[in-house]
N, CA, C and O atoms as a GROMACS GRO file, in nm:
protein
  564
    1MET      N    1   0.666   9.952  -6.565
    1MET     CA    2   0.533   9.939  -6.513
    1MET      C    3   0.497   9.790  -6.509
    1MET      O    4   0.516   9.719  -6.608
    2ILE      N    5   0.445   9.743  -6.396
    2ILE     CA    6   0.408   9.603  -6.379
    2ILE      C    7   0.260   9.587  -6.411
    2ILE      O    8   0.178   9.667  -6.367
    3ASN      N    9   0.227   9.485  -6.486
    3ASN     CA   10   0.090   9.458  -6.526
    3ASN      C   11   0.036   9.344  -6.438
    3ASN      O   12   0.085   9.232  -6.446
    4ILE      N   13  -0.065   9.372  -6.356
    4ILE     CA   14  -0.123   9.270  -6.269
    4ILE      C   15  -0.260   9.234  -6.322
    4ILE      O   16  -0.346   9.320  -6.341
    5LYS      N   17  -0.278   9.104  -6.347
    5LYS     CA   18  -0.408   9.057  -6.396
    5LYS      C   19  -0.481   8.989  -6.282
    5LYS      O   20  -0.421   8.915  -6.204
    6THR      N   21  -0.607   9.013  -6.273
    6THR     CA   22  -0.689   8.944  -6.173
    6THR      C   23  -0.753   8.824  -6.237
    6THR      O   24  -0.810   8.832  -6.346
    7ILE      N   25  -0.744   8.714  -6.169
    7ILE     CA   26  -0.803   8.591  -6.219
    7ILE      C   27  -0.927   8.562  -6.138
    7ILE      O   28  -0.922   8.552  -6.016
    8SER      N   29  -1.037   8.550  -6.206
    8SER     CA   30  -1.161   8.517  -6.136
    8SER      C   31  -1.217   8.390  -6.194
    8SER      O   32  -1.218   8.370  -6.316
    9LYS      N   33  -1.263   8.301  -6.105
    9LYS     CA   34  -1.323   8.177  -6.149
    9LYS      C   35  -1.464   8.205  -6.198
    9LYS      O   36  -1.539   8.280  -6.134
   10LYS      N   37  -1.499   8.145  -6.309
   10LYS     CA   38  -1.633   8.163  -6.361
   10LYS      C   39  -1.725   8.064  -6.291
   10LYS      O   40  -1.689   7.949  -6.269
   11ARG      N   41  -1.842   8.111  -6.257
   11ARG     CA   42  -1.942   8.024  -6.196
   11ARG      C   43  -2.074   8.051  -6.262
   11ARG      O   44  -2.095   8.156  -6.323
   12LYS      N   45  -2.163   7.957  -6.249
   12LYS     CA   46  -2.296   7.974  -6.308
   12LYS      C   47  -2.375   8.074  -6.225
   12LYS      O   48  -2.371   8.072  -6.102
   13ARG      N   49  -2.444   8.161  -6.292
   13ARG     CA   50  -2.530   8.256  -6.225
   13ARG      C   51  -2.668   8.195  -6.207
   13ARG      O   52  -2.717   8.120  -6.292
   14LEU      N   53  -2.729   8.228  -6.097
   14LEU     CA   54  -2.865   8.186  -6.071
   14LEU      C   55  -2.960   8.268  -6.156
   14LEU      O   56  -2.929   8.382  -6.190
   15PRO      N   57  -3.077   8.214  -6.191
   15PRO     CA   58  -3.172   8.292  -6.270
   15PRO      C   59  -3.212   8.419  -6.196
   15PRO      O   60  -3.250   8.414  -6.079
   16GLY      N   61  -3.204   8.531  -6.263
   16GLY     CA   62  -3.243   8.659  -6.204
   16GLY      C   63  -3.133   8.723  -6.121
   16GLY      O   64  -3.153   8.831  -6.066
   17GLU      N   65  -3.018   8.658  -6.109
   17GLU     CA   66  -2.910   8.712  -6.028
   17GLU      C   67  -2.832   8.817  -6.106
   17GLU      O   68  -2.800   8.797  -6.224
   18GLN      N   69  -2.804   8.927  -6.041
   18GLN     CA   70  -2.725   9.030  -6.105
   18GLN      C   71  -2.578   9.008  -6.074
   18GLN      O   72  -2.544   8.927  -5.988
   19VAL      N   73  -2.494   9.080  -6.141
   19VAL     CA   74  -2.351   9.058  -6.129
   19VAL      C   75  -2.294   9.113  -5.999
   19VAL      O   76  -2.193   9.062  -5.951
   20THR      N   77  -2.354   9.214  -5.940
   20THR     CA   78  -2.295   9.280  -5.825
   20THR      C   79  -2.295   9.190  -5.702
   20THR      O   80  -2.387   9.111  -5.684
   21GLY      N   81  -2.194   9.202  -5.619
   21GLY     CA   82  -2.182   9.124  -5.497
   21GLY      C   83  -2.286   9.162  -5.394
   21GLY      O   84  -2.329   9.079  -5.314
   22LEU      N   85  -2.328   9.289  -5.394
   22LEU     CA   86  -2.427   9.337  -5.299
   22LEU      C   87  -2.560   9.264  -5.318
   22LEU      O   88  -2.626   9.228  -5.221
   23THR      N   89  -2.599   9.244  -5.443
   23THR     CA   90  -2.724   9.174  -5.470
   23THR      C   91  -2.718   9.031  -5.418
   23THR      O   92  -2.815   8.981  -5.362
   24ARG      N   93  -2.605   8.964  -5.438
   24ARG     CA   94  -2.587   8.829  -5.389
   24ARG      C   95  -2.600   8.823  -5.236
   24ARG      O   96  -2.664   8.733  -5.183
   25MET      N   97  -2.540   8.920  -5.167
   25MET     CA   98  -2.547   8.923  -5.021
   25MET      C   99  -2.690   8.945  -4.974
   25MET      O  100  -2.734   8.882  -4.878
   26MET      N  101  -2.763   9.033  -5.040
   26MET     CA  102  -2.902   9.059  -5.001
   26MET      C  103  -2.987   8.935  -5.024
   26MET      O  104  -3.076   8.906  -4.944
   27GLY      N  105  -2.961   8.862  -5.132
   27GLY     CA  106  -3.033   8.737  -5.158
   27GLY      C  107  -3.006   8.633  -5.052
   27GLY      O  108  -3.097   8.562  -5.010
   28ASN      N  109  -2.880   8.622  -5.007
   28ASN     CA  110  -2.845   8.528  -4.902
   28ASN      C  111  -2.913   8.564  -4.771
   28ASN      O  112  -2.959   8.476  -4.698
   29LYS      N  113  -2.920   8.692  -4.740
   29LYS     CA  114  -2.985   8.737  -4.617
   29LYS      C  115  -3.134   8.702  -4.620
   29LYS      O  116  -3.189   8.658  -4.518
   30THR      N  117  -3.199   8.720  -4.733
   30THR     CA  118  -3.340   8.686  -4.746
   30THR      C  119  -3.361   8.536  -4.728
   30THR      O  120  -3.455   8.495  -4.660
   31ASN      N  121  -3.275   8.455  -4.789
   31ASN     CA  122  -3.286   8.309  -4.774
   31ASN      C  123  -3.269   8.267  -4.628
   31ASN      O  124  -3.340   8.178  -4.581
   32LEU      N  125  -3.176   8.328  -4.556
   32LEU     CA  126  -3.154   8.295  -4.416
   32LEU      C  127  -3.277   8.327  -4.332
   32LEU      O  128  -3.314   8.250  -4.244
   33GLN      N  129  -3.340   8.442  -4.358
   33GLN     CA  130  -3.459   8.480  -4.283
   33GLN      C  131  -3.574   8.384  -4.311
   33GLN      O  132  -3.648   8.349  -4.219
   34GLU      N  133  -3.590   8.342  -4.435
   34GLU     CA  134  -3.697   8.248  -4.469
   34GLU      C  135  -3.673   8.113  -4.403
   34GLU      O  136  -3.768   8.050  -4.354
   35ASN      N  137  -3.549   8.067  -4.400
   35ASN     CA  138  -3.518   7.939  -4.337
   35ASN      C  139  -3.538   7.944  -4.186
   35ASN      O  140  -3.579   7.844  -4.126
   36ALA      N  141  -3.511   8.057  -4.124
   36ALA     CA  142  -3.526   8.070  -3.980
   36ALA      C  143  -3.672   8.064  -3.938
   36ALA      O  144  -3.704   8.018  -3.829
   37GLN      N  145  -3.762   8.110  -4.026
   37GLN     CA  146  -3.903   8.112  -3.994
   37GLN      C  147  -3.979   7.994  -4.053
   37GLN      O  148  -4.102   7.988  -4.040
   38SER      N  149  -3.910   7.900  -4.117
   38SER     CA  150  -3.977   7.796  -4.194
   38SER      C  151  -4.060   7.701  -4.109
   38SER      O  152  -4.178   7.681  -4.139
   39SER      N  153  -4.003   7.641  -4.006
   39SER     CA  154  -4.083   7.544  -3.930
   39SER      C  155  -4.044   7.547  -3.784
   39SER      O  156  -3.937   7.593  -3.746
   40SER      N  157  -4.136   7.496  -3.703
   40SER     CA  158  -4.110   7.493  -3.559
   40SER      C  159  -4.017   7.378  -3.522
   40SER      O  160  -3.960   7.380  -3.413
   41LYS      N  161  -4.000   7.278  -3.610
   41LYS     CA  162  -3.906   7.169  -3.581
   41LYS      C  163  -3.763   7.221  -3.575
   41LYS      O  164  -3.683   7.170  -3.497
   42ASN      N  165  -3.731   7.320  -3.656
   42ASN     CA  166  -3.598   7.376  -3.653
   42ASN      C  167  -3.570   7.452  -3.524
   42ASN      O  168  -3.455   7.475  -3.489
   43LYS      N  169  -3.674   7.490  -3.453
   43LYS     CA  170  -3.658   7.566  -3.330
   43LYS      C  171  -3.631   7.476  -3.210
   43LYS      O  172  -3.585   7.524  -3.107
   44LEU      N  173  -3.659   7.346  -3.221
   44LEU     CA  174  -3.640   7.253  -3.111
   44LEU      C  175  -3.493   7.219  -3.100
   44LEU      O  176  -3.430   7.180  -3.198
   45GLY      N  177  -3.438   7.235  -2.980
   45GLY     CA  178  -3.296   7.208  -2.961
   45GLY      C  179  -3.267   7.153  -2.823
   45GLY      O  180  -3.359   7.125  -2.746
   46GLY      N  181  -3.141   7.138  -2.793
   46GLY     CA  182  -3.101   7.088  -2.663
   46GLY      C  183  -3.075   6.939  -2.663
   46GLY      O  184  -3.093   6.872  -2.765
   47VAL      N  185  -3.034   6.886  -2.548
   47VAL     CA  186  -3.000   6.745  -2.534
   47VAL      C  187  -3.125   6.660  -2.516
   47VAL      O  188  -3.135   6.552  -2.573
   48HIS      N  189  -3.220   6.708  -2.437
   48HIS     CA  190  -3.342   6.633  -2.408
   48HIS      C  191  -3.447   6.664  -2.515
   48HIS      O  192  -3.482   6.780  -2.537
   49THR      N  193  -3.497   6.559  -2.579
   49THR     CA  194  -3.595   6.582  -2.685
   49THR      C  195  -3.734   6.533  -2.645
   49THR      O  196  -3.831   6.563  -2.715
   50THR      N  197  -3.746   6.457  -2.536
   50THR     CA  198  -3.874   6.406  -2.493
   50THR      C  199  -3.955   6.518  -2.427
   50THR      O  200  -3.903   6.595  -2.347
   51ILE      N  201  -4.083   6.525  -2.462
   51ILE     CA  202  -4.173   6.624  -2.404
   51ILE      C  203  -4.288   6.548  -2.339
   51ILE      O  204  -4.347   6.460  -2.402
   52ILE      N  205  -4.320   6.581  -2.214
   52ILE     CA  206  -4.428   6.510  -2.144
   52ILE      C  207  -4.563   6.548  -2.204
   52ILE      O  208  -4.578   6.652  -2.268
   53GLY      N  209  -4.660   6.461  -2.180
   53GLY     CA  210  -4.795   6.489  -2.227
   53GLY      C  211  -4.828   6.426  -2.361
   53GLY      O  212  -4.937   6.448  -2.413
   54GLY      N  213  -4.736   6.350  -2.418
   54GLY     CA  214  -4.762   6.285  -2.545
   54GLY      C  215  -4.792   6.385  -2.656
   54GLY      O  216  -4.724   6.486  -2.670
   55ARG      N  217  -4.894   6.354  -2.734
   55ARG     CA  218  -4.929   6.442  -2.846
   55ARG      C  219  -4.976   6.579  -2.800
   55ARG      O  220  -4.946   6.680  -2.863
   56ALA      N  221  -5.051   6.582  -2.691
   56ALA     CA  222  -5.102   6.710  -2.641
   56ALA      C  223  -4.986   6.800  -2.597
   56ALA      O  224  -4.989   6.921  -2.622
   57GLY      N  225  -4.885   6.744  -2.532
   57GLY     CA  226  -4.769   6.821  -2.491
   57GLY      C  227  -4.692   6.874  -2.610
   57GLY      O  228  -4.647   6.989  -2.611
   58LYS      N  229  -4.676   6.789  -2.712
   58LYS     CA  230  -4.605   6.833  -2.832
   58LYS      C  231  -4.683   6.941  -2.906
   58LYS      O  232  -4.624   7.031  -2.964
   59LYS      N  233  -4.816   6.932  -2.903
   59LYS     CA  234  -4.899   7.036  -2.966
   59LYS      C  235  -4.880   7.170  -2.896
   59LYS      O  236  -4.869   7.274  -2.961
   60LEU      N  237  -4.875   7.167  -2.762
   60LEU     CA  238  -4.856   7.292  -2.687
   60LEU      C  239  -4.720   7.354  -2.720
   60LEU      O  240  -4.709   7.475  -2.740
   61VAL      N  241  -4.617   7.270  -2.724
   61VAL     CA  242  -4.483   7.322  -2.753
   61VAL      C  243  -4.478   7.376  -2.896
   61VAL      O  244  -4.415   7.479  -2.921
   62LYS      N  245  -4.542   7.308  -2.989
   62LYS     CA  246  -4.546   7.356  -3.128
   62LYS      C  247  -4.620   7.488  -3.137
   62LYS      O  248  -4.580   7.578  -3.211
   63LEU      N  249  -4.730   7.500  -3.063
   63LEU     CA  250  -4.809   7.623  -3.061
   63LEU      C  251  -4.726   7.740  -3.010
   63LEU      O  252  -4.729   7.849  -3.066
   64VAL      N  253  -4.652   7.716  -2.902
   64VAL     CA  254  -4.567   7.821  -2.844
   64VAL      C  255  -4.453   7.856  -2.939
   64VAL      O  256  -4.417   7.973  -2.953
   65SER      N  257  -4.395   7.755  -3.004
   65SER     CA  258  -4.280   7.780  -3.092
   65SER      C  259  -4.318   7.854  -3.219
   65SER      O  260  -4.230   7.908  -3.286
   66GLN      N  261  -4.445   7.859  -3.253
   66GLN     CA  262  -4.488   7.930  -3.373
   66GLN      C  263  -4.497   8.081  -3.352
   66GLN      O  264  -4.518   8.155  -3.448
   67HIS      N  265  -4.482   8.126  -3.228
   67HIS     CA  266  -4.480   8.271  -3.202
   67HIS      C  267  -4.359   8.331  -3.275
   67HIS      O  268  -4.250   8.275  -3.268
   68PRO      N  269  -4.377   8.442  -3.344
   68PRO     CA  270  -4.267   8.497  -3.425
   68PRO      C  271  -4.144   8.542  -3.346
   68PRO      O  272  -4.035   8.552  -3.402
   69GLU      N  273  -4.160   8.568  -3.216
   69GLU     CA  274  -4.046   8.615  -3.138
   69GLU      C  275  -3.981   8.504  -3.055
   69GLU      O  276  -3.889   8.532  -2.977
   70VAL      N  277  -4.026   8.380  -3.070
   70VAL     CA  278  -3.960   8.266  -3.004
   70VAL      C  279  -3.860   8.210  -3.103
   70VAL      O  280  -3.896   8.166  -3.212
   71LYS      N  281  -3.732   8.212  -3.064
   71LYS     CA  282  -3.625   8.171  -3.154
   71LYS      C  283  -3.588   8.024  -3.135
   71LYS      O  284  -3.561   7.955  -3.234
   72LYS      N  285  -3.588   7.975  -3.012
   72LYS     CA  286  -3.544   7.839  -2.984
   72LYS      C  287  -3.624   7.782  -2.867
   72LYS      O  288  -3.656   7.855  -2.774
   73VAL      N  289  -3.655   7.652  -2.873
   73VAL     CA  290  -3.727   7.581  -2.768
   73VAL      C  291  -3.636   7.471  -2.718
   73VAL      O  292  -3.595   7.384  -2.795
   74ILE      N  293  -3.602   7.473  -2.588
   74ILE     CA  294  -3.506   7.378  -2.532
   74ILE      C  295  -3.571   7.302  -2.416
   74ILE      O  296  -3.584   7.358  -2.307
   75PRO      N  297  -3.613   7.175  -2.438
   75PRO     CA  298  -3.669   7.095  -2.327
   75PRO      C  299  -3.560   7.058  -2.227
   75PRO      O  300  -3.444   7.039  -2.264
   76THR      N  301  -3.600   7.047  -2.100
   76THR     CA  302  -3.506   7.005  -1.995
   76THR      C  303  -3.552   6.872  -1.936
   76THR      O  304  -3.640   6.806  -1.991
   77VAL      N  305  -3.492   6.834  -1.826
   77VAL     CA  306  -3.516   6.705  -1.762
   77VAL      C  307  -3.660   6.697  -1.710
   77VAL      O  308  -3.715   6.796  -1.660
   78ILE      N  309  -3.721   6.579  -1.722
   78ILE     CA  310  -3.854   6.555  -1.667
   78ILE      C  311  -3.838   6.517  -1.521
   78ILE      O  312  -3.760   6.428  -1.488
   79SER      N  313  -3.912   6.583  -1.432
   79SER     CA  314  -3.904   6.558  -1.288
   79SER      C  315  -4.037   6.505  -1.237
   79SER      O  316  -4.139   6.512  -1.306
   80VAL      N  317  -4.036   6.453  -1.114
   80VAL     CA  318  -4.157   6.398  -1.052
   80VAL      C  319  -4.189   6.481  -0.928
   80VAL      O  320  -4.101   6.515  -0.850
   81LYS      N  321  -4.319   6.513  -0.912
   81LYS     CA  322  -4.363   6.583  -0.793
   81LYS      C  323  -4.455   6.492  -0.714
   81LYS      O  324  -4.488   6.384  -0.762
   82GLY      N  325  -4.496   6.531  -0.597
   82GLY     CA  326  -4.568   6.444  -0.506
   82GLY      C  327  -4.715   6.423  -0.531
   82GLY      O  328  -4.772   6.329  -0.476
   83ILE      N  329  -4.782   6.505  -0.612
   83ILE     CA  330  -4.926   6.497  -0.628
   83ILE      C  331  -4.959   6.398  -0.740
   83ILE      O  332  -4.905   6.408  -0.850
   84ALA      N  333  -5.048   6.301  -0.711
   84ALA     CA  334  -5.085   6.202  -0.812
   84ALA      C  335  -5.205   6.250  -0.893
   84ALA      O  336  -5.288   6.326  -0.844
   85GLY      N  337  -5.212   6.205  -1.020
   85GLY     CA  338  -5.327   6.236  -1.104
   85GLY      C  339  -5.323   6.376  -1.159
   85GLY      O  340  -5.249   6.462  -1.111
   86GLY      N  341  -5.405   6.398  -1.261
   86GLY     CA  342  -5.414   6.532  -1.318
   86GLY      C  343  -5.395   6.530  -1.468
   86GLY      O  344  -5.340   6.435  -1.523
   87SER      N  345  -5.440   6.635  -1.531
   87SER     CA  346  -5.428   6.646  -1.676
   87SER      C  347  -5.311   6.736  -1.713
   87SER      O  348  -5.243   6.790  -1.626
   88LEU      N  349  -5.289   6.750  -1.842
   88LEU     CA  350  -5.180   6.832  -1.890
   88LEU      C  351  -5.212   6.980  -1.873
   88LEU      O  352  -5.318   7.027  -1.915
   89THR      N  353  -5.120   7.052  -1.812
   89THR     CA  354  -5.132   7.197  -1.799
   89THR      C  355  -5.002   7.261  -1.843
   89THR      O  356  -4.895   7.200  -1.836
   90GLY      N  357  -5.011   7.383  -1.888
   90GLY     CA  358  -4.893   7.457  -1.929
   90GLY      C  359  -4.904   7.602  -1.890
   90GLY      O  360  -5.011   7.662  -1.896
   91LYS      N  361  -4.790   7.659  -1.849
   91LYS     CA  362  -4.788   7.799  -1.809
   91LYS      C  363  -4.651   7.856  -1.840
   91LYS      O  364  -4.548   7.794  -1.812
   92VAL      N  365  -4.650   7.975  -1.898
   92VAL     CA  366  -4.524   8.044  -1.926
   92VAL      C  367  -4.489   8.128  -1.805
   92VAL      O  368  -4.571   8.207  -1.757
   93LEU      N  369  -4.366   8.111  -1.755
   93LEU     CA  370  -4.322   8.180  -1.634
   93LEU      C  371  -4.237   8.302  -1.668
   93LEU      O  372  -4.202   8.324  -1.784
   94ARG      N  373  -4.204   8.379  -1.568
   94ARG     CA  374  -4.141   8.511  -1.583
   94ARG      C  375  -4.015   8.510  -1.670
   94ARG      O  376  -3.948   8.408  -1.685
   95ALA      N  377  -3.987   8.625  -1.724
   95ALA     CA  378  -3.872   8.644  -1.813
   95ALA      C  379  -3.746   8.672  -1.731
   95ALA      O  380  -3.754   8.728  -1.622
   96ASP      N  381  -3.632   8.634  -1.785
   96ASP     CA  382  -3.506   8.670  -1.722
   96ASP      C  383  -3.463   8.808  -1.773
   96ASP      O  384  -3.541   8.874  -1.842
   97ALA      N  385  -3.344   8.850  -1.741
   97ALA     CA  386  -3.298   8.985  -1.777
   97ALA      C  387  -3.288   9.006  -1.927
   97ALA      O  388  -3.297   9.120  -1.974
   98ARG      N  389  -3.270   8.899  -2.005
   98ARG     CA  390  -3.258   8.911  -2.150
   98ARG      C  391  -3.388   8.884  -2.224
   98ARG      O  392  -3.390   8.885  -2.347
   99GLY      N  393  -3.496   8.860  -2.152
   99GLY     CA  394  -3.625   8.838  -2.216
   99GLY      C  395  -3.658   8.694  -2.248
   99GLY      O  396  -3.761   8.667  -2.309
  100ASN      N  397  -3.572   8.599  -2.207
  100ASN     CA  398  -3.599   8.458  -2.231
  100ASN      C  399  -3.698   8.406  -2.127
  100ASN      O  400  -3.701   8.454  -2.014
  101LEU      N  401  -3.779   8.308  -2.166
  101LEU     CA  402  -3.890   8.261  -2.083
  101LEU      C  403  -3.874   8.114  -2.047
  101LEU      O  404  -3.786   8.045  -2.098
  102ARG      N  405  -3.963   8.067  -1.958
  102ARG     CA  406  -3.970   7.926  -1.921
  102ARG      C  407  -4.115   7.880  -1.936
  102ARG      O  408  -4.207   7.948  -1.889
  103LEU      N  409  -4.135   7.767  -2.001
  103LEU     CA  410  -4.267   7.705  -2.013
  103LEU      C  411  -4.268   7.586  -1.920
  103LEU      O  412  -4.185   7.496  -1.932
  104LEU      N  413  -4.363   7.583  -1.826
  104LEU     CA  414  -4.375   7.473  -1.731
  104LEU      C  415  -4.491   7.384  -1.773
  104LEU      O  416  -4.606   7.426  -1.770
  105LEU      N  417  -4.459   7.261  -1.814
  105LEU     CA  418  -4.561   7.162  -1.849
  105LEU      C  419  -4.576   7.066  -1.732
  105LEU      O  420  -4.476   7.023  -1.674
  106SER      N  421  -4.700   7.033  -1.699
  106SER     CA  422  -4.726   6.943  -1.588
  106SER      C  423  -4.835   6.844  -1.630
  106SER      O  424  -4.938   6.884  -1.683
  107GLU      N  425  -4.810   6.716  -1.605
  107GLU     CA  426  -4.908   6.613  -1.632
  107GLU      C  427  -4.898   6.507  -1.523
  107GLU      O  428  -4.796   6.440  -1.510
  108GLY      N  429  -5.006   6.493  -1.447
  108GLY     CA  430  -5.005   6.394  -1.338
  108GLY      C  431  -4.896   6.425  -1.238
  108GLY      O  432  -4.893   6.533  -1.179
  109ARG      N  433  -4.805   6.330  -1.219
  109ARG     CA  434  -4.697   6.348  -1.123
  109ARG      C  435  -4.571   6.405  -1.185
  109ARG      O  436  -4.476   6.436  -1.114
  110SER      N  437  -4.569   6.419  -1.316
  110SER     CA  438  -4.449   6.465  -1.386
  110SER      C  439  -4.460   6.612  -1.424
  110SER      O  440  -4.569   6.663  -1.452
  111PHE      N  441  -4.346   6.678  -1.424
  111PHE     CA  442  -4.342   6.814  -1.475
  111PHE      C  443  -4.210   6.836  -1.547
  111PHE      O  444  -4.110   6.769  -1.520
  112GLN      N  445  -4.212   6.930  -1.640
  112GLN     CA  446  -4.096   6.958  -1.722
  112GLN      C  447  -4.089   7.107  -1.750
  112GLN      O  448  -4.190   7.171  -1.781
  113GLU      N  449  -3.971   7.160  -1.738
  113GLU     CA  450  -3.948   7.300  -1.770
  113GLU      C  451  -3.887   7.307  -1.909
  113GLU      O  452  -3.791   7.236  -1.939
  114ILE      N  453  -3.943   7.392  -1.993
  114ILE     CA  454  -3.893   7.409  -2.129
  114ILE      C  455  -3.850   7.554  -2.143
  114ILE      O  456  -3.928   7.646  -2.122
  115ARG      N  457  -3.725   7.573  -2.180
  115ARG     CA  458  -3.672   7.708  -2.193
  115ARG      C  459  -3.705   7.762  -2.331
  115ARG      O  460  -3.690   7.693  -2.432
  116LEU      N  461  -3.750   7.887  -2.335
  116LEU     CA  462  -3.786   7.954  -2.460
  116LEU      C  463  -3.690   8.070  -2.482
  116LEU      O  464  -3.692   8.168  -2.407
  117VAL      N  465  -3.606   8.060  -2.583
  117VAL     CA  466  -3.513   8.167  -2.617
  117VAL      C  467  -3.586   8.259  -2.714
  117VAL      O  468  -3.638   8.215  -2.816
  118THR      N  469  -3.589   8.387  -2.682
  118THR     CA  470  -3.664   8.484  -2.763
  118THR      C  471  -3.569   8.578  -2.837
  118THR      O  472  -3.449   8.581  -2.810
  119THR      N  473  -3.626   8.654  -2.928
  119THR     CA  474  -3.547   8.750  -3.005
  119THR      C  475  -3.538   8.886  -2.937
  119THR      O  476  -3.465   8.973  -2.984
  120VAL      N  477  -3.612   8.906  -2.828
  120VAL     CA  478  -3.611   9.035  -2.760
  120VAL      C  479  -3.491   9.044  -2.667
  120VAL      O  480  -3.426   8.943  -2.640
  121GLY      N  481  -3.462   9.163  -2.618
  121GLY     CA  482  -3.342   9.181  -2.537
  121GLY      C  483  -3.365   9.231  -2.396
  121GLY      O  484  -3.269   9.242  -2.320
  122THR      N  485  -3.490   9.261  -2.358
  122THR     CA  486  -3.514   9.314  -2.224
  122THR      C  487  -3.622   9.234  -2.152
  122THR      O  488  -3.700   9.162  -2.215
  123ALA      N  489  -3.624   9.247  -2.021
  123ALA     CA  490  -3.723   9.176  -1.940
  123ALA      C  491  -3.864   9.228  -1.965
  123ALA      O  492  -3.960   9.151  -1.960
  124GLU      N  493  -3.878   9.357  -1.993
  124GLU     CA  494  -4.011   9.414  -2.019
  124GLU      C  495  -4.072   9.354  -2.146
  124GLU      O  496  -4.190   9.320  -2.148
  125GLU      N  497  -3.992   9.343  -2.251
  125GLU     CA  498  -4.041   9.282  -2.374
  125GLU      C  499  -4.069   9.133  -2.353
  125GLU      O  500  -4.162   9.078  -2.411
  126GLY      N  501  -3.988   9.069  -2.269
  126GLY     CA  502  -4.011   8.929  -2.235
  126GLY      C  503  -4.143   8.910  -2.162
  126GLY      O  504  -4.214   8.812  -2.185
  127ASP      N  505  -4.177   9.004  -2.073
  127ASP     CA  506  -4.305   8.997  -2.002
  127ASP      C  507  -4.422   9.012  -2.099
  127ASP      O  508  -4.526   8.947  -2.082
  128ARG      N  509  -4.407   9.095  -2.199
  128ARG     CA  510  -4.511   9.112  -2.301
  128ARG      C  511  -4.533   8.980  -2.375
  128ARG      O  512  -4.647   8.938  -2.396
  129ILE      N  513  -4.425   8.914  -2.415
  129ILE     CA  514  -4.436   8.786  -2.484
  129ILE      C  515  -4.496   8.681  -2.392
  129ILE      O  516  -4.575   8.598  -2.436
  130MET      N  517  -4.458   8.683  -2.263
  130MET     CA  518  -4.512   8.589  -2.165
  130MET      C  519  -4.664   8.602  -2.158
  130MET      O  520  -4.734   8.501  -2.156
  131ASN      N  521  -4.716   8.723  -2.153
  131ASN     CA  522  -4.861   8.744  -2.148
  131ASN      C  523  -4.929   8.695  -2.275
  131ASN      O  524  -5.036   8.634  -2.268
  132GLU      N  525  -4.868   8.720  -2.390
  132GLU     CA  526  -4.925   8.673  -2.516
  132GLU      C  527  -4.930   8.520  -2.520
  132GLU      O  528  -5.031   8.462  -2.561
  133LEU      N  529  -4.822   8.456  -2.479
  133LEU     CA  530  -4.816   8.309  -2.482
  133LEU      C  531  -4.912   8.247  -2.382
  133LEU      O  532  -4.972   8.143  -2.411
  134ASN      N  533  -4.928   8.308  -2.264
  134ASN     CA  534  -5.024   8.255  -2.166
  134ASN      C  535  -5.168   8.265  -2.216
  134ASN      O  536  -5.249   8.177  -2.189
  135LYS      N  537  -5.200   8.371  -2.291
  135LYS     CA  538  -5.333   8.381  -2.351
  135LYS      C  539  -5.353   8.272  -2.455
  135LYS      O  540  -5.461   8.212  -2.462
  136ILE      N  541  -5.252   8.245  -2.535
  136ILE     CA  542  -5.260   8.138  -2.636
  136ILE      C  543  -5.278   8.003  -2.569
  136ILE      O  544  -5.360   7.923  -2.613
  137LEU      N  545  -5.202   7.978  -2.462
  137LEU     CA  546  -5.214   7.850  -2.392
  137LEU      C  547  -5.349   7.834  -2.324
  137LEU      O  548  -5.404   7.724  -2.319
  138LYS      N  549  -5.402   7.944  -2.270
  138LYS     CA  550  -5.532   7.939  -2.204
  138LYS      C  551  -5.643   7.899  -2.302
  138LYS      O  552  -5.732   7.820  -2.269
  139THR      N  553  -5.636   7.953  -2.423
  139THR     CA  554  -5.738   7.917  -2.523
  139THR      C  555  -5.718   7.774  -2.575
  139THR      O  556  -5.814   7.708  -2.613
  140ALA      N  557  -5.593   7.726  -2.577
  140ALA     CA  558  -5.565   7.591  -2.627
  140ALA      C  559  -5.605   7.483  -2.528
  140ALA      O  560  -5.641   7.372  -2.567
  141LEU      N  561  -5.597   7.515  -2.398
  141LEU     CA  562  -5.631   7.416  -2.296
  141LEU      C  563  -5.774   7.428  -2.263
  141LEU      O  564  -5.824   7.354  -2.178
   0.00000   0.00000   0.00000
């Protein structure tokens, strides 16, 4: 008969941690969820980080990113249109097939499209989020 010994490395246990591996996994899952919802700065991504409108534009993007179903905010290239003058405006546009949205910011002659990645999976749920975000933007402007 062969005797096989298992060697386990000892590690320090966290306060309140139980010995079972399942408890450790559940604790890790809870920490991940808390970190995902912690701040809107973590939601900003992509190559372009500049947002038009200065502080007011950044406030609008922060306001939109605080929605619980917005997972990621990705600014795109700033473009120029032909009309001169004007104040900052924002509008959330239609959802794609997976429920992701577009936020169109416009200030004077410049405009920028910001993509909003959501946690929903269908266009109908994306339309619901679009309506909620447009109401929030309407009260903010």
